[in-house]
C-alpha positions in Angstrom: -0.2 5.8 26.1 3.2 6.5 27.4 5.1 9.2 25.4 2.6 9.4 22.5 5.0 11.6 20.4 7.8 9.1 20.9 5.9 5.8 20.5 7.5 2.6 21.7 5.5 -0.5 20.8 6.6 -2.7 23.7 5.8 0.1 26.3 2.4 0.7 24.7 1.7 -3.0 24.5 2.4 -3.5 28.2 0.2 -0.6 29.1 -2.6 -1.7 26.8 -2.5 -5.3 28.2 -3.0 -4.1 31.7 -6.7 -3.5 30.7 -9.2 -6.3 30.2 -9.7 -6.6 26.5 -12.7 -8.8 25.4 -15.8 -9.2 23.2 -17.5 -6.2 24.8 -14.5 -3.8 24.5 -14.9 -0.9 22.1 -11.4 0.1 20.8 -10.8 3.5 19.2 -7.4 4.5 17.9 -6.3 7.7 16.3 -3.2 8.0 14.1 -0.4 5.9 15.6 -3.0 4.6 18.1 -4.9 3.2 15.2 -1.7 1.6 13.8 -1.0 0.2 17.3 -4.4 -1.5 17.3 -3.9 -3.0 13.9 -0.5 -4.4 15.0 -1.8 -5.7 18.4 -4.8 -7.4 16.8 -2.6 -8.8 14.1 -0.2 -10.3 16.7 -3.0 -11.7 18.8 -5.2 -13.8 16.5 -6.9 -15.3 19.5 -8.3 -11.9 20.6 -12.0 -11.3 20.1 -13.1 -7.7 20.7 -16.1 -5.5 20.3 -16.2 -2.7 17.7 -12.9 -1.3 16.5 -12.8 2.3 15.1 -9.6 3.5 13.5 -9.4 7.3 12.9 -6.7 8.3 10.4 -4.6 5.3 11.2 -0.9 5.6 10.7 0.9 2.3 10.0 4.5 3.4 9.4 4.5 5.1 6.0 6.9 8.1 5.9 5.3 10.9 7.9 8.3 13.2 7.8 9.1 12.3 11.4 12.2 10.4 12.6 12.2 6.7 11.7 10.6 4.4 14.2 10.6 0.6 14.6 7.1 0.8 15.9 5.7 -1.1 12.9 8.6 -3.4 12.2 8.5 -7.1 12.4 4.8 -8.0 11.9 2.4 -8.6 9.1 -1.2 -7.1 9.0 -3.7 -9.9 9.6 -6.3 -9.5 6.8 -8.9 -11.2 9.0 -8.9 -8.7 11.9 -12.5 -7.6 11.2 -13.8 -11.2 11.6 -12.8 -11.1 15.2 -14.6 -7.9 16.0 -18.2 -6.7 16.1 -17.2 -4.3 13.3 -14.1 -2.6 12.0 -14.6 0.9 10.8 -11.9 3.2 9.4 -12.4 7.0 9.3 -10.2 9.0 7.0 -10.2 12.5 5.4 -9.7 13.4 1.8 -7.1 16.0 2.9 -5.0 14.2 5.4 -1.2 13.8 4.9 0.3 11.5 2.3 1.4 8.9 4.9 -2.2 8.5 6.1 -3.5 8.3 2.5 -0.9 5.6 1.8 -2.0 3.7 5.0 -5.7 3.9 3.9 -4.8 2.5 0.4 -2.8 -0.3 2.0 -5.6 -1.2 4.5 -8.2 -1.2 1.7 -6.2 -3.8 -0.2 -5.3 -5.8 3.0 -8.2 -5.9 5.5 -11.2 -8.0 4.6 -14.6 -6.9 5.9 -13.6 -3.5 7.1 -15.9 -0.5 6.4 -14.4 2.9 5.4 -15.9 6.3 5.9 -14.3 9.2 4.1 -14.7 12.8 5.4 -14.3 16.0 3.5 -11.6 18.4 4.8 -11.3 16.9 8.3 -7.5 16.8 7.9 -5.9 14.6 10.6 -9.0 14.8 12.8 -7.5 17.4 15.1 -9.4 20.3 16.6 -7.3 22.8 14.6 -8.1 21.0 11.3 -11.7 20.2 12.0 -12.3 23.6 13.5 -14.3 22.0 16.3 -13.9 19.8 19.3 -17.1 18.0 18.5 -17.0 14.7 16.5 -20.6 13.5 16.4 -19.9 11.0 13.6 -17.5 9.2 15.9 -20.0 9.1 18.8 -22.7 7.9 16.4 -20.5 5.0 15.2 -19.6 4.1 18.8 -23.3 3.9 19.7 -24.3 1.7 16.8 
């Protein structure tokens, strides 16, 4: 996505919508990318997609970064999972507070989502996981 460390929802949306998104599409979003997918799917109730995997999704809780309007002006659709072939959320027990808050909010908002907690994976980066391999993600993609 354009300028991932300075996310702009409209620019990301335009780039994302250049792709064909349909019932066979597997969507994976990490951090702000996961939050983007939640917003996009919430704003497009007609969209039916394949499996959606959110890895440490950030949905706007204070991350210690400059304020952004990336998540302003929409409400999370609690029925996103019903329009997918499965919605799975990966999170780690030692991620930052903003992600922990997002997970809590998603657990109370999203119906039908599955959650997989990992121990000491941090924010699912190479430096925190101590590896570039993520077999659990591959396994979930292939299910």
